[in-house]
Structures are given as structure tokens and as C-alpha cells.
All heavy atoms as an XYZ file, in Angstrom:
822
protein
N       0.810     -1.214     -0.005
C      -0.001      0.014      0.015
C       0.818      1.264      0.012
O       0.385      2.290     -0.404
C      -0.961      0.018      1.177
O      -0.270     -0.186      2.361
N       2.115      1.156      0.443
C       2.945      2.340      0.388
C       3.170      2.750     -1.060
O       3.346      3.947     -1.351
C       4.261      2.132      1.119
O       5.053      1.093      0.488
N       3.233      1.772     -2.005
C       3.359      2.095     -3.431
C       2.236      2.982     -3.899
O       2.420      3.891     -4.710
C       3.447      0.838     -4.314
C       4.717      0.070     -4.188
O       5.662      0.619     -3.487
O       4.803     -1.020     -4.751
N       1.045      2.683     -3.467
C      -0.139      3.475     -3.837
C       0.047      4.908     -3.281
O      -0.250      5.858     -4.044
C      -1.428      2.863     -3.311
C      -2.694      3.497     -3.841
C      -3.734      2.442     -4.099
C      -3.238      4.510     -2.873
N       0.506      5.047     -2.091
C       0.639      6.402     -1.528
C       1.707      7.169     -2.217
O       1.646      8.408     -2.306
C       0.953      6.270     -0.034
C      -0.173      5.736      0.855
C       0.267      5.527      2.287
C      -1.418      6.627      0.782
N       2.650      6.512     -2.840
C       3.715      7.144     -3.578
C       3.123      7.905     -4.802
O       3.727      8.889     -5.267
C       4.738      6.202     -4.075
C       5.672      5.628     -2.994
C       6.677      6.619     -2.479
O       6.881      7.716     -3.082
O       7.288      6.323     -1.448
N       1.944      7.500     -5.260
C       1.250      8.166     -6.340
C       0.762      9.578     -5.991
O       0.456     10.348     -6.854
C       0.082      7.315     -6.872
C       0.451      5.963     -7.380
C       1.085      6.009     -8.742
O       0.886      6.988     -9.513
O       1.854      5.056     -9.055
N       0.626      9.856     -4.716
C       0.043     11.115     -4.266
C       1.069     12.244     -4.211
O       2.237     11.989     -3.977
C      -0.590     10.911     -2.839
C      -1.637      9.842     -2.703
C      -2.173      9.846     -1.276
C      -2.836     10.086     -3.654
N       0.572     13.451     -4.359
C       1.409     14.663     -4.207
C       1.839     14.776     -2.774
O       1.126     14.307     -1.852
C       0.657     15.905     -4.619
C       0.288     15.978     -6.047
O       1.037     15.349     -6.878
O      -0.716     16.581     -6.407
N       2.956     15.426     -2.553
C       3.470     15.641     -1.173
C       2.457     16.404     -0.330
O       2.245     16.064      0.840
C       4.816     16.411     -1.204
O       5.760     15.647     -1.999
C       5.370     16.641      0.177
N       1.823     17.415     -0.887
C       0.793     18.146     -0.098
C      -0.358     17.273      0.315
O      -0.887     17.396      1.422
C       0.268     19.356     -0.889
O      -0.325     18.952     -2.086
N      -0.768     16.328     -0.550
C      -1.843     15.425     -0.246
C      -1.386     14.414      0.860
O      -2.196     14.079      1.739
C      -2.292     14.636     -1.484
C      -3.108     15.544     -2.411
O      -3.626     16.613     -1.940
O      -3.297     15.159     -3.588
N      -0.142     13.998      0.776
C       0.356     13.059      1.825
C       0.385     13.778      3.165
O      -0.016     13.185      4.177
C       1.788     12.620      1.437
C       1.915     11.520      0.392
C       3.378     11.287      0.075
C       1.239     10.268      0.833
N       0.834     15.023      3.222
C       0.870     15.790      4.441
C      -0.544     15.965      5.026
O      -0.774     15.757      6.171
C       1.512     17.160      4.249
C       2.982     17.132      3.916
C       3.879     16.705      5.036
O       3.489     16.656      6.198
N       5.126     16.362      4.780
N      -1.504     16.309      4.154
C      -2.869     16.492      4.596
C      -3.451     15.170      5.100
O      -4.148     15.147      6.148
C      -3.712     17.081      3.420
N      -3.199     14.094      4.419
C      -3.712     12.804      4.848
C      -3.062     12.386      6.184
O      -3.757     11.886      7.050
C      -3.424     11.748      3.728
C      -4.115     10.395      3.823
C      -5.605     10.539      3.999
C      -3.753      9.615      2.577
N      -1.779     12.614      6.286
C      -1.152     12.339      7.569
C      -1.729     13.115      8.716
O      -2.001     12.577      9.810
C       0.393     12.697      7.458
O       1.060     12.547      8.649
N      -1.972     14.437      8.483
C      -2.639     15.287      9.481
C      -4.024     14.698      9.815
O      -4.410     14.681     11.021
C      -2.782     16.700      9.006
C      -1.481     17.452      8.978
O      -0.485     16.959      9.626
O      -1.420     18.524      8.367
N      -4.736     14.302      8.837
C      -6.114     13.795      9.032
C      -6.137     12.529      9.891
O      -6.907     12.422     10.880
C      -6.819     13.505      7.679
O      -6.874     14.710      6.935
C      -8.242     12.962      7.874
N      -5.295     11.529      9.536
C      -5.367     10.220     10.245
C      -4.850     10.361     11.675
O      -5.154      9.521     12.514
C      -4.660      9.107      9.470
C      -5.318      8.851      8.137
C      -3.185      9.316      9.326
N      -3.993     11.372     11.957
C      -3.501     11.570     13.297
C      -4.171     12.731     14.054
O      -3.736     13.061     15.126
C      -1.964     11.804     13.296
O      -1.682     13.024     12.615
C      -1.240     10.624     12.678
N      -5.214     13.257     13.485
C      -5.861     14.479     13.961
C      -4.849     15.546     14.369
O      -4.956     16.131     15.464
C      -6.814     14.112     15.170
O      -6.079     13.495     16.205
C      -7.980     13.283     14.727
N      -3.884     15.699     13.486
C      -2.813     16.718     13.636
C      -1.947     16.523     14.882
O      -1.285     17.494     15.319
C      -3.415     18.139     13.621
C      -4.133     18.486     12.309
C      -4.531     19.908     12.314
N      -5.400     20.208     11.208
C      -5.037     20.536      9.980
N      -3.751     20.557      9.689
N      -5.876     20.753      9.037
N      -1.878     15.347     15.437
C      -1.051     15.149     16.651
C       0.356     14.825     16.279
O       1.280     15.003     17.078
C      -1.650     14.032     17.489
C      -3.019     14.339     18.142
C      -3.557     13.130     18.845
C      -2.849     15.559     19.056
N       0.589     14.318     15.047
C       1.929     13.948     14.611
C       2.171     14.698     13.289
O       1.375     14.604     12.358
C       2.098     12.460     14.414
C       1.863     11.712     15.732
C       3.455     12.129     13.794
C       1.808     10.203     15.566
N       3.309     15.435     13.242
C       3.649     16.136     11.999
C       4.776     15.353     11.339
O       5.857     15.180     11.907
C       4.126     17.567     12.265
C       4.504     18.298     11.068
N       3.623     18.702     10.111
C       5.772     18.664     10.601
C       4.221     19.264      9.128
N       5.542     19.235      9.402
N       4.533     14.970     10.102
C       5.575     14.279      9.289
C       6.423     15.268      8.572
O       5.889     16.204      7.960
C       4.832     13.389      8.284
N       7.730     15.086      8.638
C       8.673     16.043      8.028
C       9.137     15.654      6.631
O       9.826     16.449      6.021
C       9.912     16.191      8.953
C       9.617     16.821     10.280
O       8.734     17.729     10.364
O      10.197     16.379     11.266
N       8.722     14.482      6.172
C       9.135     14.020      4.846
C       8.015     13.215      4.228
O       7.106     12.763      4.942
C      10.416     13.219      4.900
O      10.191     12.040      5.603
N       8.169     12.922      2.913
C       7.191     12.052      2.284
C       7.214     10.650      2.893
O       6.145     10.082      3.200
C       7.566     11.906      0.775
C       7.178     13.062     -0.054
C       7.516     12.846     -1.544
N       6.822     11.722     -2.128
C       5.565     11.753     -2.623
N       4.907     12.886     -2.648
N       4.996     10.684     -3.142
N       8.442     10.126      3.109
C       8.552      8.784      3.706
C       7.943      8.731      5.108
O       7.254      7.763      5.424
C      10.014      8.380      3.724
N       8.159      9.727      5.866
C       7.561      9.733      7.259
C       6.042      9.890      7.126
O       5.296      9.238      7.916
C       8.187     10.842      8.067
C       7.692     10.817      9.525
C       8.328     11.841     10.423
O       9.166     12.640      9.934
O       7.923     11.898     11.562
N       5.556     10.721      6.235
C       4.115     10.850      6.077
C       3.460      9.507      5.679
O       2.455      9.128      6.235
C       3.773     11.916      5.005
N       4.090      8.774      4.814
C       3.568      7.469      4.365
C       3.578      6.521      5.563
O       2.595      5.788      5.814
C       4.368      6.907      3.235
C       4.070      7.746      1.941
C       4.083      5.418      2.985
C       4.951      7.450      0.745
N       4.687      6.528      6.345
C       4.775      5.669      7.525
C       3.657      6.017      8.532
O       2.977      5.100      9.043
C       6.138      5.792      8.202
C       6.340      4.829      9.429
C       7.568      5.098     10.169
N       7.585      6.478     10.758
C       6.884      6.835     11.849
N       6.094      5.953     12.432
N       6.927      8.050     12.335
N       3.442      7.273      8.762
C       2.416      7.725      9.692
C       1.005      7.324      9.237
O       0.176      6.825      9.953
C       2.482      9.219      9.890
C       1.253      9.811     10.583
C       3.736      9.608     10.683
N       0.754      7.540      7.916
C      -0.559      7.164      7.326
C      -0.808      5.654      7.475
O      -1.888      5.283      7.932
C      -0.577      7.607      5.885
C      -0.597      9.146      5.736
C      -1.827      7.016      5.175
C      -0.280      9.632      4.359
N       0.208      4.877      7.140
C      -0.006      3.417      7.252
C      -0.172      2.938      8.698
O      -0.909      2.040      8.969
C       1.167      2.706      6.608
C       1.287      2.853      5.095
C       2.511      2.210      4.518
C       0.033      2.302      4.365
N       0.545      3.592      9.602
C       0.497      3.206     11.018
C      -0.836      3.580     11.686
O      -1.395      2.780     12.459
C       1.612      3.874     11.796
O       2.873      3.423     11.189
C       1.623      3.471     13.257
N      -1.348      4.794     11.347
C      -2.527      5.280     12.079
C      -3.858      5.177     11.328
O      -4.876      5.546     11.885
C      -2.262      6.719     12.505
C      -1.177      6.826     13.545
C       0.115      7.114     13.273
C      -1.530      6.591     14.906
C       1.105      7.091     14.257
C      -0.580      6.650     15.908
C       0.758      6.883     15.526
O       1.724      6.907     16.542
N      -3.849      4.687     10.120
C      -5.136      4.424      9.443
C      -5.818      3.259     10.089
O      -5.193      2.285     10.452
C      -4.876      4.149      7.933
O      -4.445      5.277      7.295
N      -7.135      3.393     10.228
C      -7.911      2.292     10.868
C      -7.902      1.001     10.109
O      -7.812     -0.067     10.723
C      -9.334      2.767     11.107
C      -9.517      3.861     12.100
C     -10.909      4.330     12.247
O     -11.846      3.572     12.010
O     -11.109      5.497     12.574
N      -7.985      1.093      8.805
C      -7.994     -0.108      7.949
C      -7.626      0.247      6.548
O      -7.562      1.466      6.182
C      -9.381     -0.723      7.891
O     -10.303      0.117      7.218
N      -7.299     -0.737      5.727
C      -6.935     -0.449      4.311
C      -8.141      0.164      3.613
O      -7.988      1.097      2.833
C      -6.542     -1.759      3.631
N      -9.342     -0.366      3.805
C     -10.523      0.168      3.183
C     -10.746      1.635      3.561
O     -11.034      2.486      2.704
C     -11.774     -0.636      3.553
C     -13.021     -0.159      2.822
C     -14.222     -1.024      3.100
N     -14.060     -2.397      2.708
C     -14.281     -2.834      1.454
N     -14.588     -1.985      0.515
N     -14.121     -4.100      1.135
N     -10.567      1.951      4.839
C     -10.764      3.343      5.313
C      -9.785      4.229      4.661
O     -10.131      5.358      4.266
C     -10.619      3.350      6.877
C     -10.699      4.688      7.479
C      -9.379      5.390      7.739
O      -8.377      4.692      7.849
O      -9.367      6.597      7.765
N      -8.565      3.794      4.534
C      -7.528      4.621      3.868
C      -7.865      4.858      2.406
O      -7.801      5.984      1.924
C      -6.147      3.891      3.963
C      -5.020      4.517      3.193
C      -4.777      5.974      3.658
C      -3.751      3.709      3.310
N      -8.263      3.785      1.689
C      -8.587      3.933      0.263
C      -9.813      4.800      0.018
O      -9.919      5.449     -1.023
C      -8.793      2.541     -0.354
C      -7.555      1.687     -0.441
C      -7.923      0.254     -0.872
C      -6.492      2.261     -1.370
N     -10.685      4.914      1.000
C     -11.899      5.712      0.820
C     -11.588      7.208      1.030
O     -12.480      8.020      0.700
C     -12.994      5.249      1.743
C     -13.642      3.947      1.293
C     -14.807      3.633      2.195
C     -15.596      2.470      1.605
N     -16.840      2.248      2.369
N     -10.503      7.566      1.570
C     -10.179      8.967      1.812
C     -10.217      9.763      0.519
O      -9.836      9.252     -0.550
C      -8.787      9.123      2.454
C      -8.656      8.476      3.810
C      -9.198      9.403      4.864
N      -9.056      8.814      6.200
C      -9.440      9.415      7.238
N     -10.019     10.536      7.198
N      -9.278      8.827      8.393
N     -10.661     11.032      0.586
C     -10.749     11.842     -0.600
C      -9.404     12.076     -1.253
O      -9.249     12.167     -2.460
C     -11.345     13.223     -0.269
C     -12.838     13.176     -0.073
C     -13.405     14.572      0.230
C     -14.878     14.446      0.522
N     -15.410     15.801      0.851
N      -8.354     12.194     -0.440
C      -6.987     12.466     -0.948
C      -6.484     11.261     -1.780
O      -5.619     11.395     -2.629
C      -6.006     12.760      0.146
C      -6.322     14.044      0.855
C      -6.145     15.250      0.002
C      -6.360     16.573      0.774
N      -6.308     17.712     -0.117
N      -6.928     10.082     -1.470
C      -6.615      8.868     -2.249
C      -7.653      8.840     -3.369
O      -8.659      8.153     -3.235
C      -6.605      7.613     -1.408
C      -6.186      6.380     -2.196
C      -5.695      7.739     -0.171
N      -7.369      9.515     -4.456
C      -8.390      9.677     -5.445
C      -8.407      8.468     -6.459
O      -7.555      7.616     -6.489
C      -8.232     10.979     -6.213
C      -6.879     11.073     -6.911
O      -6.414     10.124     -7.560
N      -6.196     12.231     -6.783
N      -9.496      8.438     -7.205
C      -9.782      7.396     -8.144
C      -8.585      7.189     -9.126
O      -8.195      6.078     -9.397
C     -11.053      7.755     -8.874
C     -11.541      6.721     -9.829
C     -12.448      7.327    -10.884
N     -12.499      6.412    -12.008
C     -11.573      6.198    -12.944
N     -10.466      6.877    -12.933
N     -11.712      5.332    -13.896
N      -8.072      8.295     -9.654
C      -6.990      8.192    -10.609
C      -5.736      7.526    -10.032
O      -5.039      6.741    -10.701
C      -6.606      9.552    -11.205
C      -7.735     10.103    -12.069
O      -8.655      9.345    -12.440
O      -7.686     11.317    -12.433
N      -5.416      7.869     -8.756
C      -4.237      7.266     -8.105
C      -4.430      5.749     -7.954
O      -3.467      5.008     -8.211
C      -4.039      7.878     -6.732
O      -3.730      9.227     -6.853
N      -5.580      5.341     -7.561
C      -5.833      3.897     -7.408
C      -5.831      3.206     -8.795
O      -5.221      2.153     -8.943
C      -7.244      3.661     -6.709
C      -7.227      4.358     -5.331
C      -7.526      2.138     -6.615
C      -8.638      4.310     -4.640
N      -6.393      3.841     -9.823
C      -6.400      3.270    -11.127
C      -4.919      3.058    -11.597
O      -4.570      2.017    -12.127
C      -7.126      4.155    -12.097
C      -7.244      3.590    -13.524
C      -8.255      2.705    -13.826
C      -6.290      3.917    -14.431
C      -8.286      2.156    -15.094
C      -6.331      3.393    -15.738
C      -7.350      2.513    -16.037
N      -4.100      4.104    -11.482
C      -2.700      4.017    -11.854
C      -1.946      2.931    -11.105
O      -1.108      2.209    -11.647
C      -1.961      5.380    -11.656
C      -2.423      6.425    -12.646
C      -1.771      7.740    -12.345
C      -2.320      8.883    -13.160
N      -1.739     10.167    -12.795
N      -2.224      2.800     -9.839
C      -1.623      1.759     -8.998
C      -1.926      0.382     -9.536
O      -1.073     -0.464     -9.708
C      -2.077      1.919     -7.521
C      -1.614      0.789     -6.655
C      -0.336      0.757     -6.129
C      -2.536     -0.258     -6.344
C       0.060     -0.318     -5.256
C      -2.105     -1.313     -5.556
C      -0.824     -1.319     -5.023
O      -0.395     -2.395     -4.237
N      -3.240      0.128     -9.813
C      -3.683     -1.130    -10.331
C      -3.012     -1.424    -11.687
O      -2.541     -2.554    -11.993
C      -5.200     -1.227    -10.439
C      -5.941     -1.264     -9.109
C      -7.436     -1.073     -9.300
C      -5.587     -2.489     -8.342
N      -2.948     -0.404    -12.572
C      -2.345     -0.568    -13.866
C      -0.853     -0.932    -13.776
O      -0.352     -1.768    -14.496
C      -2.534      0.720    -14.667
N      -0.173     -0.308    -12.747
C       1.233     -0.619    -12.521
C       1.483     -2.099    -12.210
O       2.501     -2.604    -12.601
C       1.689      0.249    -11.306
C       3.129      0.075    -10.922
C       3.425      1.032     -9.741
C       4.809      0.871     -9.197
N       5.030      1.827     -8.103
N       0.500     -2.751    -11.629
C       0.616     -4.175    -11.295
C      -0.150     -5.108    -12.207
O      -0.445     -6.170    -11.924
C       0.250     -4.396     -9.820
C       1.243     -3.792     -8.888
C       1.060     -2.578     -8.328
C       2.403     -4.447     -8.664
C       2.027     -1.964     -7.501
C       3.408     -3.883     -7.821
C       3.197     -2.666     -7.264
O       4.106     -2.138     -6.433
N      -0.438     -4.509    -13.438
C      -1.090     -5.265    -14.503
C      -2.467     -5.812    -14.064
O      -2.825     -6.893    -14.492
C      -0.221     -6.406    -15.063
C       1.059     -5.840    -15.629
O       1.027     -4.883    -16.367
N       2.157     -6.440    -15.250
N      -3.160     -5.113    -13.272
C      -4.522     -5.433    -12.877
C      -5.472     -4.626    -13.758
O      -5.548     -3.406    -13.588
C      -4.800     -5.201    -11.411
C      -3.804     -6.039    -10.572
C      -6.251     -5.520    -11.041
C      -3.753     -5.661     -9.127
N      -6.099     -5.260    -14.704
C      -6.881     -4.614    -15.683
C      -8.285     -4.339    -15.166
O      -8.989     -5.242    -14.678
C      -6.991     -5.430    -16.981
C      -7.840     -4.726    -18.034
C      -5.625     -5.672    -17.525
N      -8.711     -3.059    -15.143
C      -9.982     -2.621    -14.723
C     -10.510     -1.639    -15.766
O      -9.696     -0.993    -16.451
C      -9.979     -1.954    -13.325
C      -9.700     -2.964    -12.215
C      -9.025     -0.834    -13.297
N     -11.806     -1.560    -15.936
C     -12.357     -0.598    -16.966
C     -11.882      0.834    -16.604
O     -11.983      1.236    -15.484
C     -13.832     -0.734    -16.854
C     -14.072     -2.074    -16.120
C     -12.893     -2.323    -15.250
N     -11.510      1.614    -17.571
C     -11.126      3.004    -17.314
C     -12.273      3.838    -16.742
O     -11.993      4.830    -16.089
C     -10.742      3.528    -18.721
C     -10.447      2.350    -19.558
C     -11.302      1.211    -18.964
N     -13.468      3.390    -16.962
C     -14.652      4.144    -16.404
C     -15.087      3.603    -15.056
O     -16.089      4.089    -14.495
C     -15.816      4.013    -17.372
O     -16.089      2.627    -17.581
C     -15.468      4.695    -18.703
N     -14.325      2.666    -14.450
C     -14.711      2.082    -13.172
C     -14.802      3.148    -12.101
O     -14.012      4.083    -12.039
C     -13.717      0.993    -12.770
N     -15.829      2.972    -11.209
C     -15.951      3.890    -10.087
C     -14.930      3.574     -9.000
O     -14.432      2.495     -8.911
C     -17.400      3.809     -9.529
C     -18.440      4.271    -10.520
C     -19.846      4.221     -9.917
O     -19.933      3.973     -8.692
O     -20.760      4.440    -10.691
N     -14.741      4.543     -8.149
C     -13.747      4.417     -7.084
C     -14.039      3.199     -6.194
O     -13.111      2.502     -5.822
C     -13.713      5.675     -6.218
C     -12.590      5.637     -5.201
C     -12.440      6.923     -4.380
C     -11.377      6.814     -3.332
N     -11.243      8.033     -2.578
N     -15.262      2.947     -5.859
C     -15.608      1.793     -4.991
C     -15.157      0.483     -5.617
O     -14.676     -0.398     -4.913
C     -17.105      1.745     -4.653
C     -17.470      2.778     -3.625
O     -16.671      3.185     -2.814
N     -18.719      3.190     -3.614
N     -15.329      0.348     -6.918
C     -14.899     -0.877     -7.577
C     -13.354     -0.988     -7.537
O     -12.835     -2.054     -7.264
C     -15.371     -0.879     -9.037
C     -14.908     -2.064     -9.813
C     -15.484     -3.325     -9.656
C     -13.847     -1.973    -10.744
C     -15.076     -4.469    -10.335
C     -13.401     -3.116    -11.466
C     -13.980     -4.343    -11.232
O     -13.537     -5.406    -11.919
N     -12.688      0.135     -7.791
C     -11.202      0.146     -7.727
C     -10.728     -0.238     -6.321
O      -9.734     -0.949     -6.204
C     -10.659      1.483     -8.171
C     -11.013      1.912     -9.588
C     -10.477      3.337     -9.877
C     -10.492      0.939    -10.608
N     -11.370      0.295     -5.313
C     -11.009     -0.046     -3.942
C     -11.149     -1.547     -3.712
O     -10.289     -2.161     -3.181
C     -11.901      0.745     -2.940
C     -11.486      2.205     -2.940
C     -11.797      0.154     -1.545
C     -12.439      3.109     -2.184
N     -12.269     -2.121     -4.214
C     -12.486     -3.559     -4.007
C     -11.429     -4.367     -4.722
O     -10.885     -5.337     -4.142
C     -13.869     -3.940     -4.494
C     -14.225     -5.374     -4.221
C     -14.190     -5.705     -2.719
O     -14.653     -4.910     -1.877
N     -13.643     -6.871     -2.392
N     -11.034     -3.984     -5.908
C      -9.997     -4.696     -6.658
C      -8.672     -4.589     -5.999
O      -7.877     -5.562     -5.903
C      -9.881     -4.215     -8.114
C     -11.069     -4.632     -8.990
C     -11.157     -6.167     -9.180
N      -9.976     -6.615     -9.917
C      -9.186     -7.617     -9.496
N      -9.430     -8.290     -8.426
N      -8.155     -7.972    -10.249
N      -8.372     -3.419     -5.414
C      -7.125     -3.216     -4.677
C      -7.048     -4.116     -3.478
O      -6.026     -4.739     -3.202
C      -6.966     -1.733     -4.321
O      -7.016     -0.941     -5.480
C      -5.642     -1.477     -3.595
N      -8.151     -4.102     -2.694
C      -8.168     -4.965     -1.504
C      -8.007     -6.407     -1.872
O      -7.313     -7.213     -1.165
C      -9.478     -4.718     -0.761
C      -9.570     -3.298     -0.107
C     -11.042     -3.129      0.461
C      -8.569     -3.074      0.923
N      -8.713     -6.889     -2.993
C      -8.513     -8.250     -3.402
C      -7.074     -8.524     -3.813
O      -6.534     -9.621     -3.454
C      -9.472     -8.495     -4.589
C     -10.888     -8.597     -4.215
C     -11.828     -8.575     -5.433
O     -11.351     -8.599     -6.587
O     -13.055     -8.501     -5.238
N      -6.417     -7.618     -4.511
C      -5.032     -7.802     -4.870
C      -4.158     -7.882     -3.681
O      -3.293     -8.822     -3.599
C      -4.627     -6.630     -5.790
C      -3.134     -6.622     -6.076
C      -2.568     -7.627     -6.881
C      -2.301     -5.601     -5.565
C      -1.206     -7.595     -7.132
C      -0.965     -5.621     -5.861
C      -0.395     -6.631     -6.578
O       0.969     -6.619     -6.867
N      -4.336     -7.067     -2.694
C      -3.555     -7.128     -1.478
C      -3.754     -8.429     -0.756
O      -2.825     -9.018     -0.190
C      -3.851     -5.927     -0.557
C      -3.280     -4.630     -1.085
C      -2.379     -4.435     -2.115
C      -3.677     -3.335     -0.698
N      -2.141     -3.148     -2.333
C      -2.931     -2.392     -1.464
C      -4.543     -2.837      0.280
C      -3.040     -1.021     -1.304
C      -4.672     -1.481      0.422
C      -3.919     -0.613     -0.368
N      -5.006     -8.904     -0.755
C      -5.314    -10.225     -0.110
C      -4.600    -11.336     -0.777
O      -3.989    -12.206     -0.135
C      -6.826    -10.434     -0.094
C      -7.246    -11.736      0.571
C      -6.922    -11.730      2.099
O      -7.046    -10.700      2.727
N      -6.501    -12.854      2.602
N      -4.632    -11.342     -2.150
C      -3.904    -12.336     -2.924
C      -2.424    -12.313     -2.659
O      -1.781    -13.332     -2.507
C      -4.190    -12.114     -4.429
C      -5.584    -12.437     -4.868
C      -5.894    -11.883     -6.221
O      -4.962    -11.479     -6.999
O      -7.092    -11.850     -6.611
N      -1.881    -11.118     -2.591
C      -0.449    -10.939     -2.380
C      -0.018    -11.444     -0.971
O       1.084    -11.970     -0.880
C      -0.020     -9.494     -2.550
C       0.026     -9.024     -4.000
C       1.024     -9.801     -4.808
O       2.227     -9.719     -4.487
O       0.642    -10.477     -5.780
N      -0.880    -11.298     -0.035
C      -0.550    -11.715      1.357
C      -0.630    -13.210      1.480
O      -0.070    -13.763      2.451
C      -1.467    -11.060      2.385
O      -2.756    -11.570      2.284
N      -1.223    -13.943      0.537
C      -1.318    -15.410      0.666
C      -0.383    -16.092     -0.296
O      -0.326    -17.308     -0.307
C      -2.731    -15.875      0.402
O      -3.146    -15.468     -0.928
C      -3.741    -15.337      1.411
N       0.370    -15.325     -1.114
C       1.362    -15.957     -2.029
C       2.502    -16.498     -1.258
O       3.069    -15.836     -0.372
C       1.818    -14.934     -3.045
C       2.972    -15.483     -3.920
C       0.695    -14.462     -3.959
N       2.873    -17.712     -1.505
C       3.998    -18.361     -0.831
C       5.279    -17.981     -1.514
O       5.397    -18.084     -2.728
C       3.828    -19.922     -0.840
C       5.014    -20.579     -0.243
C       2.572    -20.319     -0.148
N       6.222    -17.531     -0.726
C       7.482    -17.119     -1.247
C       8.387    -18.405     -1.262
O       8.700    -18.917     -0.205
C       8.142    -16.051     -0.369
C       9.482    -15.573     -0.828
O      10.090    -16.197     -1.688
N       9.936    -14.479     -0.300
N       8.824    -18.834     -2.472
C       9.632    -20.062     -2.553
C      10.916    -19.969     -1.703
O      11.376    -20.980     -1.159
C       9.955    -20.202     -4.041
C       8.991    -19.340     -4.728
C       8.542    -18.279     -3.781
N      11.488    -18.836     -1.578
C      12.732    -18.678     -0.811
C      12.537    -19.053      0.635
O      13.437    -19.527      1.269
C      13.223    -17.216     -0.968
N      11.338    -18.743      1.190
C      11.067    -19.036      2.593
C      10.677    -20.497      2.769
O      10.667    -20.994      3.877
C       9.977    -18.149      3.179
O       8.799    -18.379      2.433
C      10.383    -16.677      3.120
N      10.369    -21.179      1.702
C       9.946    -22.596      1.784
C      11.124    -23.548      1.679
O      10.984    -24.740      1.886
C       8.886    -22.884      0.710
C       7.552    -22.150      0.914
C       6.906    -22.517      2.231
O       6.729    -23.722      2.488
O       6.607    -21.585      3.016
N      12.320    -23.086      1.297
C      13.463    -23.927      1.122
C      13.854    -24.517      2.519
O      13.908    -23.829      3.497
C      14.686    -23.176      0.549
C      14.314    -22.695     -0.821
C      15.936    -23.995      0.598
C      15.357    -21.774     -1.471
N      13.965    -25.809      2.530
C      14.365    -26.485      3.774
C      13.141    -26.916      4.640
O      13.310    -27.565      5.651
N      11.910    -26.572      4.221
C      10.700    -26.967      4.983
C      10.135    -28.211      4.449
O       9.279    -28.798      5.144
C       9.686    -25.859      4.925
C      10.028    -24.621      5.665
C       8.883    -23.693      5.741
N       9.216    -22.427      6.392
C       8.434    -21.447      6.559
N       7.162    -21.530      6.165
N       8.801    -20.339      7.116
N      10.571    -28.659      3.286
C       9.933    -29.840      2.664
C      10.327    -31.146      3.353
O      11.254    -31.285      3.984
C      10.312    -29.907      1.215
């Protein structure tokens, strides 16, 4: 999900960081803003529904990972596809970690 946040402008990252922490934590860099957003967001769905995480950013993120969605798809559909992709990615077995377990 940090890759998706990389699609956002610095000003949007700062604003999102302020929102999720109710301005209690100020991020001094893009990397820190992303860390704060990921740490303090209630859930992935809640984060993706934020206004600053716009439809175009989600669409570009999905395209980057070769996930084909209709260009006219609504934000809710893009959010669902993103969550499904993240779920699939979290269940993929890494062959490198399986060496020696057989």
C-alpha cells in the first residue's frame, strides 16, 4: 500500500497524515508521512476511501501491477479490486522461505 501512496502529491500526503493523526503527529518528509498514514489508518478500506486517495491514483496503482480494470470504473470498484489484490499478495507463498521446509 505504500506504493499506492507514492502516487500522491506531497501536499496530499501531508494532509492525509494530518487527518489520520488528527494533527497530533507532523511528518517532516514524504517517507515519514507514508509511515504515519500506514500506522494510524484504521484499515486499508478506510484509507482507500479517503478523498485524498483519489480514483486516478488507485487506477494508476492497479495498472502498474497489470490489474486490468475498466477505465470508467468507479472508485468503490477500484477499492475492492485493490483490496482483493492485497489479499492475494498476502497469501502468495515465497519459494525462498519454503526452502528447507519440505
